[in-house]
One Martini backbone bead per residue (centre of mass of N, CA, C, O) as a GRO file, in nm:
protein
  244
    1MET     BB    1   0.050   0.066  -0.009
    2SER     BB    2   0.347   0.238  -0.023
    3SER     BB    3   0.352   0.341  -0.289
    4THR     BB    4   0.493   0.616  -0.453
    5ARG     BB    5   0.341   0.637  -0.738
    6LEU     BB    6   0.071   0.449  -0.626
    7PRO     BB    7  -0.105   0.466  -0.375
    8GLY     BB    8  -0.299   0.185  -0.313
    9LYS     BB    9  -0.323   0.018  -0.585
   10VAL     BB   10  -0.432  -0.281  -0.502
   11LEU     BB   11  -0.726  -0.131  -0.405
   12LEU     BB   12  -0.816  -0.058  -0.655
   13ARG     BB   13  -1.114  -0.026  -0.856
   14THR     BB   14  -1.276  -0.279  -1.069
   15CYS     BB   15  -1.560  -0.424  -1.126
   16GLY     BB   16  -1.608  -0.421  -0.792
   17LYS     BB   17  -1.287  -0.470  -0.746
   18PRO     BB   18  -0.993  -0.524  -0.642
   19LEU     BB   19  -0.703  -0.587  -0.793
   20LEU     BB   20  -0.610  -0.815  -0.605
   21GLN     BB   21  -0.859  -0.992  -0.643
   22HIS     BB   22  -0.829  -1.038  -0.941
   23MET     BB   23  -0.552  -1.174  -0.919
   24ILE     BB   24  -0.627  -1.409  -0.737
   25GLU     BB   25  -0.836  -1.533  -0.930
   26ARG     BB   26  -0.629  -1.587  -1.159
   27VAL     BB   27  -0.422  -1.763  -1.006
   28ARG     BB   28  -0.630  -1.991  -0.923
   29ARG     BB   29  -0.635  -2.099  -1.238
   30CYS     BB   30  -0.370  -2.243  -1.171
   31ALA     BB   31  -0.310  -2.581  -1.151
   32GLN     BB   32   0.004  -2.587  -1.043
   33ILE     BB   33  -0.101  -2.445  -0.788
   34ASP     BB   34  -0.135  -2.519  -0.440
   35HIS     BB   35  -0.040  -2.235  -0.310
   36LEU     BB   36  -0.157  -1.919  -0.175
   37VAL     BB   37   0.031  -1.614  -0.100
   38VAL     BB   38   0.037  -1.315   0.078
   39ALA     BB   39   0.303  -1.072   0.076
   40THR     BB   40   0.350  -0.845   0.336
   41SER     BB   41   0.361  -0.596   0.562
   42THR     BB   42   0.382  -0.451   0.898
   43ASP     BB   43   0.261  -0.213   0.808
   44SER     BB   44  -0.028  -0.040   0.872
   45SER     BB   45  -0.106   0.008   0.567
   46ASP     BB   46  -0.150  -0.330   0.539
   47ASP     BB   47  -0.413  -0.410   0.691
   48SER     BB   48  -0.611  -0.414   0.444
   49LEU     BB   49  -0.486  -0.663   0.310
   50GLN     BB   50  -0.546  -0.865   0.531
   51SER     BB   51  -0.852  -0.829   0.525
   52LEU     BB   52  -0.891  -0.928   0.237
   53CYS     BB   53  -0.770  -1.208   0.271
   54GLU     BB   54  -0.968  -1.305   0.486
   55ALA     BB   55  -1.223  -1.273   0.303
   56LEU     BB   56  -1.083  -1.481   0.074
   57GLY     BB   57  -0.904  -1.714   0.206
   58VAL     BB   58  -0.601  -1.595   0.226
   59PRO     BB   59  -0.297  -1.613   0.299
   60CYS     BB   60  -0.106  -1.387   0.527
   61HIS     BB   61   0.209  -1.247   0.513
   62ARG     BB   62   0.419  -1.067   0.750
   63GLY     BB   63   0.689  -0.829   0.695
   64SER     BB   64   0.921  -0.667   0.568
   65LEU     BB   65   0.930  -0.376   0.385
   66ASP     BB   66   1.241  -0.398   0.260
   67ASP     BB   67   1.289  -0.714   0.311
   68VAL     BB   68   1.156  -0.915   0.079
   69LEU     BB   69   1.311  -1.178   0.100
   70ASP     BB   70   1.237  -1.236   0.394
   71ARG     BB   71   0.933  -1.227   0.353
   72PHE     BB   72   0.922  -1.458   0.148
   73MET     BB   73   1.037  -1.682   0.330
   74GLY     BB   74   0.815  -1.658   0.544
   75ALA     BB   75   0.588  -1.755   0.344
   76VAL     BB   76   0.718  -2.039   0.263
   77ARG     BB   77   0.799  -2.227   0.506
   78PRO     BB   78   0.521  -2.362   0.603
   79PHE     BB   79   0.512  -2.543   0.318
   80ALA     BB   80   0.761  -2.686   0.209
   81PRO     BB   81   0.851  -2.655  -0.085
   82GLY     BB   82   0.997  -2.723  -0.399
   83TRP     BB   83   0.841  -2.470  -0.518
   84VAL     BB   84   0.852  -2.121  -0.640
   85VAL     BB   85   0.626  -1.856  -0.700
   86ARG     BB   86   0.663  -1.528  -0.846
   87LEU     BB   87   0.441  -1.249  -0.783
   88THR     BB   88   0.332  -0.935  -0.845
   89GLY     BB   89   0.067  -0.726  -0.708
   90ASP     BB   90   0.068  -0.532  -0.998
   91CYS     BB   91  -0.080  -0.790  -1.185
   92PRO     BB   92  -0.409  -0.825  -1.283
   93LEU     BB   93  -0.337  -0.968  -1.587
   94ILE     BB   94  -0.260  -1.228  -1.519
   95ASP     BB   95  -0.174  -1.550  -1.664
   96PRO     BB   96  -0.224  -1.881  -1.600
   97ASP     BB   97  -0.083  -1.995  -1.857
   98VAL     BB   98   0.189  -1.852  -1.815
   99ILE     BB   99   0.255  -1.967  -1.548
  100GLY     BB  100   0.254  -2.265  -1.641
  101ARG     BB  101   0.485  -2.238  -1.846
  102VAL     BB  102   0.707  -2.166  -1.637
  103ILE     BB  103   0.680  -2.411  -1.458
  104ASP     BB  104   0.747  -2.622  -1.675
  105ALA     BB  105   1.035  -2.512  -1.727
  106ALA     BB  106   1.147  -2.545  -1.433
  107ARG     BB  107   1.082  -2.878  -1.433
  108GLU     BB  108   1.311  -2.933  -1.582
  109PRO     BB  109   1.595  -3.081  -1.600
  110GLY     BB  110   1.821  -2.889  -1.386
  111VAL     BB  111   1.647  -2.658  -1.307
  112ASP     BB  112   1.630  -2.356  -1.094
  113TYR     BB  113   1.525  -2.123  -1.302
  114ALA     BB  114   1.230  -1.944  -1.421
  115SER     BB  115   1.151  -1.700  -1.691
  116ASN     BB  116   0.982  -1.416  -1.875
  117ALA     BB  117   1.197  -1.154  -1.770
  118LEU     BB  118   1.496  -1.149  -1.858
  119ALA     BB  119   1.390  -1.140  -2.172
  120PRO     BB  120   1.156  -0.961  -2.274
  121SER     BB  121   0.824  -1.078  -2.449
  122PHE     BB  122   0.616  -0.988  -2.263
  123PRO     BB  123   0.407  -0.820  -2.110
  124ASP     BB  124   0.398  -0.587  -1.882
  125GLY     BB  125   0.245  -0.797  -1.618
  126LEU     BB  126   0.348  -1.120  -1.694
  127ASP     BB  127   0.540  -1.188  -1.472
  128VAL     BB  128   0.746  -1.485  -1.407
  129GLU     BB  129   0.864  -1.691  -1.129
  130CYS     BB  130   1.062  -2.002  -1.094
  131MET     BB  131   1.182  -2.193  -0.805
  132ARG     BB  132   1.374  -2.338  -0.604
  133ALA     BB  133   1.365  -2.339  -0.269
  134GLU     BB  134   1.675  -2.380  -0.219
  135VAL     BB  135   1.757  -2.129  -0.385
  136LEU     BB  136   1.609  -1.917  -0.224
  137GLU     BB  137   1.761  -1.980   0.041
  138GLN     BB  138   2.038  -1.902  -0.058
  139ALA     BB  139   1.969  -1.610  -0.107
  140TRP     BB  140   1.883  -1.544   0.186
  141ARG     BB  141   2.168  -1.611   0.312
  142GLU     BB  142   2.369  -1.437   0.091
  143ALA     BB  143   2.239  -1.181   0.045
  144ARG     BB  144   2.346  -0.816   0.055
  145LYS     BB  145   2.219  -0.641  -0.134
  146PRO     BB  146   1.958  -0.430  -0.149
  147SER     BB  147   1.849  -0.529  -0.428
  148GLU     BB  148   1.834  -0.834  -0.335
  149ARG     BB  149   1.626  -0.782  -0.100
  150GLU     BB  150   1.398  -0.619  -0.253
  151HIS     BB  151   1.385  -0.818  -0.540
  152VAL     BB  152   1.474  -1.133  -0.443
  153THR     BB  153   1.626  -1.258  -0.743
  154PRO     BB  154   1.910  -1.142  -0.840
  155PHE     BB  155   2.103  -1.350  -0.710
  156ILE     BB  156   2.017  -1.563  -0.922
  157HIS     BB  157   1.992  -1.421  -1.226
  158THR     BB  158   2.314  -1.311  -1.199
  159GLN     BB  159   2.411  -1.646  -1.182
  160PRO     BB  160   2.467  -1.855  -1.439
  161GLU     BB  161   2.722  -2.012  -1.321
  162ARG     BB  162   2.539  -2.138  -1.074
  163PHE     BB  163   2.261  -2.126  -1.224
  164ASP     BB  164   1.990  -2.276  -1.384
  165LEU     BB  165   1.857  -2.104  -1.652
  166ARG     BB  166   1.521  -2.020  -1.780
  167GLN     BB  167   1.373  -1.909  -2.078
  168VAL     BB  168   1.063  -1.749  -2.164
  169ARG     BB  169   0.912  -1.710  -2.482
  170HIS     BB  170   0.765  -1.477  -2.718
  171GLU     BB  171   0.588  -1.510  -3.033
  172PRO     BB  172   0.595  -1.227  -3.055
  173ASP     BB  173   0.717  -0.939  -2.940
  174LEU     BB  174   0.551  -0.780  -2.630
  175SER     BB  175   0.733  -0.572  -2.448
  176SER     BB  176   0.587  -0.288  -2.524
  177LEU     BB  177   0.374  -0.375  -2.338
  178ARG     BB  178   0.156  -0.229  -2.071
  179TRP     BB  179   0.006  -0.415  -1.770
  180THR     BB  180   0.081  -0.267  -1.534
  181VAL     BB  181   0.079  -0.103  -1.187
  182ASP     BB  182   0.236   0.230  -1.120
  183GLU     BB  183   0.040   0.429  -1.258
  184ALA     BB  184  -0.235   0.604  -1.333
  185SER     BB  185  -0.240   0.515  -1.635
  186ASP     BB  186  -0.241   0.212  -1.575
  187PHE     BB  187  -0.518   0.203  -1.438
  188VAL     BB  188  -0.678   0.298  -1.677
  189PHE     BB  189  -0.610   0.067  -1.862
  190VAL     BB  190  -0.699  -0.174  -1.687
  191SER     BB  191  -0.990  -0.082  -1.651
  192GLN     BB  192  -1.065  -0.095  -1.951
  193VAL     BB  193  -1.018  -0.395  -1.986
  194PHE     BB  194  -1.221  -0.495  -1.776
  195GLU     BB  195  -1.475  -0.347  -1.890
  196HIS     BB  196  -1.467  -0.511  -2.161
  197LEU     BB  197  -1.421  -0.830  -2.050
  198TYR     BB  198  -1.537  -0.926  -1.770
  199PRO     BB  199  -1.852  -0.940  -1.827
  200ILE     BB  200  -1.808  -1.173  -2.046
  201ARG     BB  201  -1.500  -1.284  -1.931
  202PRO     BB  202  -1.351  -1.337  -1.633
  203ASP     BB  203  -1.123  -1.553  -1.776
  204PHE     BB  204  -0.943  -1.391  -1.931
  205ARG     BB  205  -0.678  -1.355  -2.162
  206MET     BB  206  -0.418  -1.244  -2.338
  207ASN     BB  207  -0.558  -1.276  -2.621
  208ASP     BB  208  -0.800  -1.097  -2.546
  209VAL     BB  209  -0.637  -0.839  -2.514
  210LEU     BB  210  -0.513  -0.833  -2.795
  211ASP     BB  211  -0.783  -0.817  -2.944
  212LEU     BB  212  -0.871  -0.552  -2.817
  213LEU     BB  213  -0.627  -0.381  -2.924
  214ASN     BB  214  -0.700  -0.425  -3.221
  215ARG     BB  215  -0.982  -0.279  -3.191
  216GLU     BB  216  -0.842  -0.071  -2.952
  217PRO     BB  217  -0.561   0.110  -2.991
  218ARG     BB  218  -0.599   0.346  -2.784
  219LEU     BB  219  -0.537   0.189  -2.521
  220ALA     BB  220  -0.220   0.153  -2.562
  221ARG     BB  221  -0.176   0.482  -2.528
  222ILE     BB  222  -0.225   0.553  -2.225
  223ASN     BB  223   0.080   0.404  -2.114
  224THR     BB  224   0.307   0.528  -2.258
  225GLY     BB  225   0.658   0.588  -2.184
  226LEU     BB  226   0.729   0.369  -1.971
  227GLU     BB  227   0.931   0.215  -1.753
  228ARG     BB  228   1.083  -0.080  -1.709
  229ASN     BB  229   1.176  -0.158  -1.402
  230ALA     BB  230   1.231   0.111  -1.230
  231GLY     BB  231   1.293   0.015  -0.940
  232TYR     BB  232   1.547  -0.151  -1.002
  233ALA     BB  233   1.708   0.075  -1.135
  234ARG     BB  234   1.721   0.253  -0.881
  235SER     BB  235   1.873   0.055  -0.701
  236LEU     BB  236   2.128   0.036  -0.876
  237ALA     BB  237   2.195   0.340  -0.874
  238ALA     BB  238   2.229   0.364  -0.568
  239GLU     BB  239   2.465   0.165  -0.543
  240ALA     BB  240   2.657   0.310  -0.735
  241GLY     BB  241   2.666   0.576  -0.571
  242ALA     BB  242   2.777   0.452  -0.308
  243ALA     BB  243   3.041   0.337  -0.432
  244ALA     BB  244   3.144   0.621  -0.539
   0.00000   0.00000   0.00000
């Protein structure tokens, strides 16, 4: 809830529901996921997120506001899983089929970590990461940089010599499309998509959104010109400045 660019964004409402509720409903449609947990902070501003999770019957783990890797491990431990899927809560258009595709790639022999976001080719907002739980725990034990603690997985995906990484790509490249919610214009775009598609098919998928944008190209122009992964870029810049 303490997002600096769009405070309270995950509880903004469209089609009668908060964005986070829409996302939870979409993630639940992924058959490969056994347990779903919302990991948020102990900051009082996130009390409302816990209340929503309780109303929806979704476990809610609360941990550090800044050390998101520690928060993430705290959410994972009670379930002792073999694999962990990471999704960020500002992606209400997440596609359960895309999640499943990344999970399938991760579970191929020898793979430690799979993602469709290392070399982006899916729309921004459909990012999925899947990793062995033991690899996530190694990151939790060893990661020291603030960017590694805040953004959870850089310790893993920046060490291809140590971990077996698998990239999931989409053809054609759709990385220029922005479907995440970081700015006010992102919320306008996502709201328009839900208003067009949700009343007709609540379980709409990525291809339904692409068809909509082909019919209504003006929608894709609502939130153009915004940087992908701006938060991570700022963290790296801050570290570089501190080192200098």
